[in-house]
Backbone bond lengths (Angstrom), bond angles and torsions (degrees), N, CA, C in turn:
res aa  C-N    CA-C-N  psi(-1)  N-CA   C-N-CA  omega(-1)  CA-C   N-CA-C  phi
1 X - - - 1.428 - - 1.508 113.08 -
2 X 1.256 118.35 116.29 1.432 120.38 -176.46 1.521 109.22 -90.39
3 X 1.330 111.17 132.65 1.482 117.03 -177.59 1.531 110.38 -91.42
4 X 1.203 116.04 138.67 1.517 119.37 171.57 1.491 108.21 -94.52
5 X 1.247 117.13 138.44 1.439 119.98 -178.49 1.533 109.63 -66.38
6 X 1.284 113.69 146.96 1.447 119.26 179.07 1.527 109.08 -71.63
7 X 1.324 117.42 164.05 1.423 123.12 -176.79 1.571 107.77 -63.98
8 X 1.276 113.44 -37.30 1.475 118.96 -177.97 1.530 108.98 -65.84
9 X 1.295 118.36 -50.50 1.440 122.04 -179.96 1.535 112.06 -59.69
10 X 1.333 117.25 -36.15 1.421 123.62 176.44 1.525 110.50 -66.00
11 X 1.321 119.07 -42.75 1.444 122.87 -178.83 1.528 109.42 -67.37
12 X 1.323 119.02 -34.44 1.473 122.13 179.95 1.537 108.36 -68.63
13 X 1.347 117.28 -43.68 1.464 119.84 178.41 1.513 110.88 -61.46
14 X 1.286 117.11 -43.93 1.425 122.47 -177.51 1.551 110.81 -64.50
15 X 1.320 114.42 -42.26 1.482 116.40 -176.83 1.528 111.05 -76.63
16 X 1.325 119.93 -20.87 1.469 122.89 178.18 1.530 111.10 -77.69
17 X 1.274 116.95 -29.36 1.451 119.03 -174.98 1.568 110.93 -60.03
18 X 1.323 122.20 -51.27 1.465 121.22 179.30 1.543 110.41 -60.68
19 X 1.288 117.82 -33.53 1.467 120.53 -178.82 1.515 110.63 -68.33
20 X 1.334 115.95 -42.26 1.489 119.62 175.57 1.513 111.39 -63.65
21 X 1.324 115.69 -40.83 1.466 117.87 178.68 1.505 111.30 -65.73
22 X 1.297 116.53 -37.57 1.495 124.20 177.60 1.508 108.13 -63.70
23 X 1.351 118.57 -47.11 1.398 123.88 -179.86 1.588 108.87 -59.53
24 X 1.319 114.19 -47.14 1.489 116.69 178.79 1.473 112.74 -60.95
25 X 1.389 117.98 -42.61 1.425 120.40 179.07 1.548 110.77 -66.63
26 X 1.319 116.19 -34.61 1.457 118.93 176.47 1.495 112.49 -67.07
27 X 1.335 116.67 -39.05 1.451 121.82 176.09 1.524 110.72 -65.43
28 X 1.269 118.48 -40.04 1.503 123.23 175.78 1.497 108.55 -61.41
29 X 1.365 116.22 -46.33 1.427 120.60 -177.93 1.526 110.35 -63.39
30 X 1.315 116.55 -43.68 1.484 119.83 178.80 1.509 111.85 -61.74
31 X 1.358 114.78 -42.19 1.486 119.53 -179.86 1.505 109.84 -66.74
32 X 1.301 119.22 -41.46 1.486 122.18 177.05 1.483 112.35 -61.97
33 X 1.414 116.68 -41.16 1.472 120.33 -179.32 1.512 107.53 -69.46
34 X 1.276 120.91 -39.02 1.513 122.94 -179.57 1.514 108.50 -63.46
35 X 1.359 118.28 -43.97 1.423 120.90 -178.10 1.540 109.76 -67.36
36 X 1.311 117.96 -40.44 1.431 121.58 177.66 1.547 111.59 -64.35
37 X 1.306 116.14 -42.69 1.471 121.78 176.02 1.523 110.94 -57.34
38 X 1.361 114.86 -50.41 1.473 119.69 179.70 1.535 113.54 -60.95
39 X 1.346 115.19 -35.90 1.449 118.36 -179.31 1.524 114.36 -77.94
40 X 1.361 116.26 -35.99 1.485 117.21 -168.65 1.560 112.79 -107.47
41 X 1.339 118.49 -24.54 1.461 117.61 -172.68 1.506 113.61 -59.03
42 X 1.353 119.67 -47.36 1.474 118.24 -176.99 1.559 112.34 -58.27
43 X 1.343 116.71 -41.50 1.459 119.42 -178.14 1.530 109.78 -72.41
44 X 1.275 119.29 -38.67 1.460 123.18 178.57 1.533 108.88 -64.28
45 X 1.330 118.06 -47.28 1.441 121.61 179.35 1.572 109.77 -63.77
46 X 1.279 118.85 -38.89 1.442 120.54 176.12 1.470 113.56 -63.48
47 X 1.337 115.53 -42.99 1.474 120.81 178.43 1.493 109.56 -63.06
48 X 1.320 119.39 -43.78 1.459 123.27 177.90 1.573 109.64 -61.40
49 X 1.333 115.81 -41.77 1.405 120.75 -178.83 1.524 113.10 -59.42
50 X 1.351 115.27 -37.32 1.466 119.37 178.39 1.546 110.39 -69.55
51 X 1.318 116.06 -27.99 1.448 118.66 -177.45 1.546 111.81 -83.85
52 X 1.321 117.74 -38.31 1.436 119.73 -174.18 1.556 114.62 -102.52
53 X 1.324 116.27 -10.41 1.470 122.74 177.52 1.538 114.21 56.38
54 X 1.367 113.90 35.92 1.428 118.32 177.35 1.522 108.86 -153.34
55 X 1.330 118.86 123.91 1.483 120.40 -173.58 1.553 111.66 -64.15
56 X 1.324 116.00 -44.45 1.476 118.61 -172.69 1.525 108.87 -66.73
57 X 1.358 117.35 -43.85 1.459 120.60 -179.47 1.553 109.66 -66.48
58 X 1.326 117.35 -36.46 1.510 119.61 178.42 1.499 109.40 -62.47
59 X 1.324 117.04 -46.32 1.494 120.45 -179.69 1.537 110.05 -63.86
60 X 1.301 117.82 -41.55 1.448 120.44 176.09 1.506 112.48 -57.81
61 X 1.299 117.12 -44.67 1.473 121.77 179.60 1.451 112.35 -65.18
62 X 1.357 117.47 -45.13 1.481 121.89 179.80 1.505 109.53 -65.01
63 X 1.311 119.35 -40.47 1.441 120.54 177.25 1.500 113.61 -64.92
64 X 1.310 116.29 -41.46 1.430 123.74 176.42 1.541 110.88 -60.26
65 X 1.301 116.44 -41.41 1.480 120.13 178.42 1.537 109.12 -63.26
66 X 1.277 117.34 -44.03 1.511 120.22 179.10 1.521 108.88 -67.18
67 X 1.317 121.32 -36.51 1.427 121.90 177.72 1.547 111.22 -64.09
68 X 1.290 115.46 -39.74 1.489 119.06 177.94 1.518 110.78 -71.06
69 X 1.314 117.90 -33.64 1.465 119.21 173.22 1.519 112.14 -64.07
70 X 1.317 115.76 -44.18 1.419 119.71 -178.32 1.554 111.99 -62.44
71 X 1.326 116.51 -35.42 1.461 120.75 178.18 1.515 111.66 -66.17
72 X 1.364 116.92 -27.60 1.487 120.86 179.47 1.504 111.11 -113.76
73 X 1.265 119.84 26.26 1.465 124.45 -170.41 1.534 112.37 -53.43
74 X 1.285 118.27 -44.60 1.435 122.43 -174.95 1.575 112.87 -73.55
75 X 1.366 115.12 -25.70 1.458 116.25 -177.71 1.514 115.25 -98.03
76 X 1.346 117.67 -7.66 1.478 120.10 -179.19 1.500 109.50 -89.29
77 X 1.368 115.12 125.76 1.433 118.20 -177.30 1.528 110.77 -90.17
78 X 1.312 116.93 -32.21 1.503 121.78 178.61 1.480 109.99 -119.62
79 X 1.310 120.31 90.22 1.438 122.22 -176.33 1.536 114.95 -60.86
80 X 1.358 116.87 -37.92 1.422 118.99 -174.50 1.542 108.13 -68.74
81 X 1.324 117.24 -44.48 1.482 118.63 177.25 1.516 112.71 -63.68
82 X 1.329 117.83 -36.44 1.427 122.98 -179.80 1.541 106.82 -63.03
83 X 1.329 116.35 -45.98 1.462 120.15 -176.30 1.519 111.58 -61.89
84 X 1.334 115.51 -43.39 1.505 117.66 -176.68 1.536 111.10 -73.24
85 X 1.325 117.57 -36.61 1.478 120.59 176.37 1.552 109.11 -65.53
86 X 1.313 118.30 -44.74 1.420 121.74 178.50 1.480 112.90 -61.30
87 X 1.359 115.23 -45.57 1.464 121.93 178.47 1.563 108.85 -62.87
88 X 1.281 120.69 -41.29 1.424 122.10 179.56 1.550 110.08 -61.89
89 X 1.309 115.47 -42.48 1.493 120.32 178.74 1.552 109.87 -62.61
90 X 1.337 115.56 -42.36 1.451 119.68 179.56 1.535 110.31 -65.77
91 X 1.267 117.71 -40.31 1.478 121.85 179.26 1.539 108.07 -65.09
92 X 1.300 118.26 -40.92 1.514 121.03 175.27 1.497 110.78 -61.22
93 X 1.291 116.61 -42.47 1.480 120.75 176.62 1.542 111.73 -60.18
94 X 1.365 113.19 -42.80 1.429 119.73 177.10 1.518 112.37 -60.34
95 X 1.334 118.05 -44.16 1.453 122.67 176.84 1.521 112.07 -60.96
96 X 1.299 115.16 -43.29 1.493 121.25 -179.25 1.507 108.32 -63.26
97 X 1.329 117.53 -42.98 1.500 120.74 176.61 1.499 112.72 -58.62
98 X 1.353 115.63 -45.43 1.460 120.97 178.65 1.507 110.00 -59.44
99 X 1.285 116.56 -44.94 1.480 122.22 -178.13 1.516 109.86 -62.48
100 X 1.311 116.28 -42.41 1.489 119.96 177.01 1.485 111.75 -63.42
101 X 1.295 117.76 -39.40 1.469 123.32 177.20 1.527 109.58 -64.73
102 X 1.342 118.24 -45.93 1.462 121.39 179.14 1.522 112.51 -58.92
103 X 1.326 113.58 -45.87 1.490 118.81 178.58 1.536 110.26 -62.26
104 X 1.304 118.72 -40.60 1.407 119.40 178.80 1.545 114.04 -64.75
105 X 1.323 113.96 -38.63 1.466 118.39 177.02 1.501 109.78 -66.74
106 X 1.346 117.55 -43.17 1.495 121.42 178.87 1.545 109.20 -60.14
107 X 1.335 113.64 -44.12 1.494 117.65 -177.79 1.513 109.43 -64.90
108 X 1.323 117.19 -42.77 1.469 120.11 -178.99 1.487 111.41 -64.63
109 X 1.336 117.28 -43.80 1.464 119.39 177.80 1.471 115.45 -65.92
110 X 1.331 116.03 -37.51 1.488 119.97 177.08 1.530 110.13 -68.05
111 X 1.331 117.04 -39.55 1.502 119.53 178.81 1.510 109.28 -67.26
112 X 1.337 118.14 -35.65 1.452 121.30 178.35 1.525 108.53 -67.59
113 X 1.324 116.62 -39.37 1.491 119.64 -179.85 1.499 110.79 -70.60
114 X 1.305 117.95 -32.30 1.488 120.08 179.09 1.505 114.10 -72.17
115 X 1.303 117.07 -29.38 1.421 119.93 179.57 1.552 110.19 -65.95
116 X 1.319 117.43 131.56 1.474 118.63 -179.79 1.530 108.45 -68.92
117 X 1.337 111.74 142.10 1.462 118.94 178.32 1.537 109.57 -77.54
118 X 1.302 116.05 151.41 1.465 120.04 -175.31 1.523 112.68 -76.51
119 X 1.314 119.46 -20.18 1.446 120.17 -175.86 1.554 111.84 -92.37
120 X 1.313 119.64 27.52 1.422 120.01 179.58 1.554 109.14 -69.71
121 X 1.331 113.75 143.28 1.458 118.84 -170.88 1.531 111.74 -69.19
122 X 1.365 117.96 -48.98 1.431 120.21 -171.87 1.526 108.89 -116.37
123 X 1.281 117.68 113.81 1.484 118.61 -178.99 1.486 112.64 -66.19
124 X 1.363 120.14 -21.20 1.466 118.81 178.16 1.497 110.65 -72.92
125 X 1.349 118.98 -32.03 1.452 121.09 178.49 1.573 107.44 -68.96
126 X 1.294 114.76 -42.76 1.496 118.08 175.36 1.488 111.30 -57.24
127 X 1.321 117.97 -45.20 1.465 121.32 -179.24 1.529 109.50 -65.99
128 X 1.290 118.51 -37.38 1.479 122.97 178.79 1.511 110.07 -65.62
129 X 1.337 117.89 -41.51 1.450 120.74 178.90 1.502 108.86 -66.76
130 X 1.323 118.90 -40.72 1.466 121.53 178.30 1.524 112.62 -63.40
131 X 1.306 114.92 -27.74 1.458 118.69 -176.38 1.531 110.98 -83.55
132 X 1.371 118.73 -10.05 1.434 120.93 177.63 1.543 110.16 -66.13
133 X 1.352 116.81 153.15 1.476 118.10 173.84 1.545 109.08 -62.34
134 X 1.314 114.22 149.28 1.486 117.53 -177.34 1.503 113.57 -53.27
135 X 1.322 116.83 -39.38 1.471 121.56 179.87 1.529 111.11 -54.15
136 X 1.294 116.92 -35.18 1.487 121.61 179.33 1.565 113.65 -95.34
137 X 1.280 114.59 -30.32 1.464 120.13 -174.85 1.567 110.49 -69.34
138 X 1.331 117.52 -45.29 1.461 120.75 -176.40 1.526 112.70 -57.97
139 X 1.352 118.35 -49.83 1.480 118.94 179.67 1.593 111.95 -62.76
140 X 1.326 116.21 -37.28 1.481 118.74 177.10 1.502 109.64 -61.92
141 X 1.301 118.85 -46.65 1.451 120.31 -175.12 1.510 109.42 -68.78
142 X 1.312 118.59 -39.37 1.476 120.13 -178.59 1.524 110.68 -71.28
143 X 1.368 117.35 -42.65 1.446 119.87 -176.50 1.563 113.10 -75.68
144 X 1.288 116.75 -49.97 1.476 119.78 -174.05 1.528 114.26 -88.47
145 X 1.310 116.84 -38.73 1.401 120.30 -174.75 1.541 112.58 -87.71
146 X 1.329 115.62 -36.94 1.430 118.43 177.78 1.527 114.61 -100.13
147 X 1.328 117.34 4.50 1.443 125.88 176.42 1.526 113.08 54.05
148 X 1.284 116.88 40.25 1.470 121.88 177.13 1.502 109.37 -90.78
149 X 1.371 117.34 140.03 1.465 120.10 175.60 1.537 110.59 -66.95
150 X 1.315 115.31 159.37 1.459 117.89 -178.40 1.481 112.54 -58.16
151 X 1.357 118.11 -38.59 1.480 119.66 179.92 1.536 110.69 -59.49
152 X 1.322 118.72 -41.72 1.428 120.76 179.01 1.545 110.83 -67.79
153 X 1.279 119.09 -40.17 1.449 122.97 176.67 1.515 110.51 -59.42
154 X 1.333 114.65 -40.72 1.462 122.60 177.65 1.504 111.07 -60.28
155 X 1.324 115.61 -44.45 1.469 118.54 -179.34 1.540 112.37 -69.11
156 X 1.317 115.35 -41.54 1.446 120.36 -179.89 1.546 114.12 -65.39
157 X 1.318 115.18 -36.77 1.457 119.22 -176.57 1.535 110.84 -91.73
158 X 1.323 118.41 -12.71 1.448 121.29 -177.32 1.490 114.63 72.95
159 X 1.349 115.97 25.38 1.459 120.35 179.38 1.527 108.87 -113.22
160 X 1.316 117.10 163.11 1.483 122.02 176.04 1.569 107.86 -73.62
161 X 1.349 111.95 153.80 1.530 115.91 179.60 1.492 111.12 -56.07
162 X 1.326 116.91 -45.70 1.494 122.11 -179.39 1.550 109.92 -55.85
163 X 1.327 116.74 -41.00 1.474 119.67 -179.83 1.512 109.94 -66.22
164 X 1.312 116.44 -42.85 1.474 120.43 179.21 1.514 110.19 -60.62
165 X 1.324 117.82 -43.64 1.470 123.18 -179.27 1.537 109.03 -62.10
166 X 1.350 115.96 -43.63 1.458 119.49 -179.92 1.515 109.82 -66.40
167 X 1.351 119.02 -37.67 1.453 120.88 178.96 1.483 111.71 -67.43
168 X 1.334 116.48 -38.14 1.474 121.40 177.35 1.545 109.09 -63.55
169 X 1.329 116.17 -44.85 1.450 120.07 178.89 1.565 110.85 -59.76
170 X 1.300 115.58 -48.93 1.450 119.98 -178.00 1.524 111.08 -62.51
171 X 1.352 116.84 -40.04 1.445 121.02 177.62 1.522 113.18 -63.10
172 X 1.386 114.54 -41.87 1.480 119.72 178.01 1.532 111.24 -62.20
173 X 1.348 114.93 -41.13 1.470 119.52 179.98 1.503 109.86 -65.13
174 X 1.312 119.57 -42.37 1.440 121.88 177.73 1.508 111.32 -64.77
175 X 1.334 117.76 -43.81 1.476 118.81 176.68 1.489 112.62 -62.54
176 X 1.339 116.43 -40.72 1.504 121.45 -178.46 1.543 106.37 -62.23
177 X 1.283 117.72 -45.10 1.512 118.92 -177.57 1.521 110.72 -66.99
178 X 1.340 119.35 -38.43 1.444 119.83 177.10 1.514 112.48 -68.64
179 X 1.315 118.15 -36.78 1.446 122.16 177.11 1.525 111.69 -68.02
180 X 1.300 116.76 -37.51 1.501 120.43 178.71 1.521 108.72 -63.95
181 X 1.405 112.55 -46.18 1.488 114.56 178.77 1.480 114.63 -60.64
182 X 1.365 115.68 -42.96 1.430 118.57 -178.72 1.538 111.74 -68.71
183 X 1.368 117.55 -31.47 1.456 118.99 175.49 1.521 112.03 -71.92
184 X 1.304 117.11 -33.62 1.489 120.79 178.51 1.486 109.00 -68.28
185 X 1.337 120.71 -31.63 1.475 122.81 -179.44 1.504 109.75 -75.40
186 X 1.298 119.86 -29.75 1.430 121.08 -176.51 1.532 110.30 -84.30
187 X 1.296 119.14 -20.93 1.518 118.67 -179.39 1.467 112.28 -89.67
């Protein structure tokens, strides 16, 4: 006597088939991703290393590129190209971040250099320097108070060296005139 499967057993078999197929396709996908990772990761990380000059950052970028590939695995037709384009974009982001950090450090150091130091000998000179127009005050503070060479003052202010020298000269002349007047009043 041959038994016919119950409706319930039939529905279980039918509903398990897509799951098994899905599991098989997921296993294939995992295997393909593992093979791709083994084949491309070392070269991608090495390429990133040459661009960023730091092992840890290069591995982070390469890993992030693979993570983004994995998130779009089914829609990416050319995984190798996707990885290198993504890594290039991440390297570019890294360079931009470094440049922003460099600018912030430069800005912070120049602001610290511009601030008058508390141990200045004569408060009247400090007040006179503060009363100078900004165009003349900034070079004076950077060159004389922060001991920066004219070339560095030029770079920080974005002016030509000749302009910085002329501003320093004009500022010294103004300070000299103010000091002479204040000395004449005290005598």
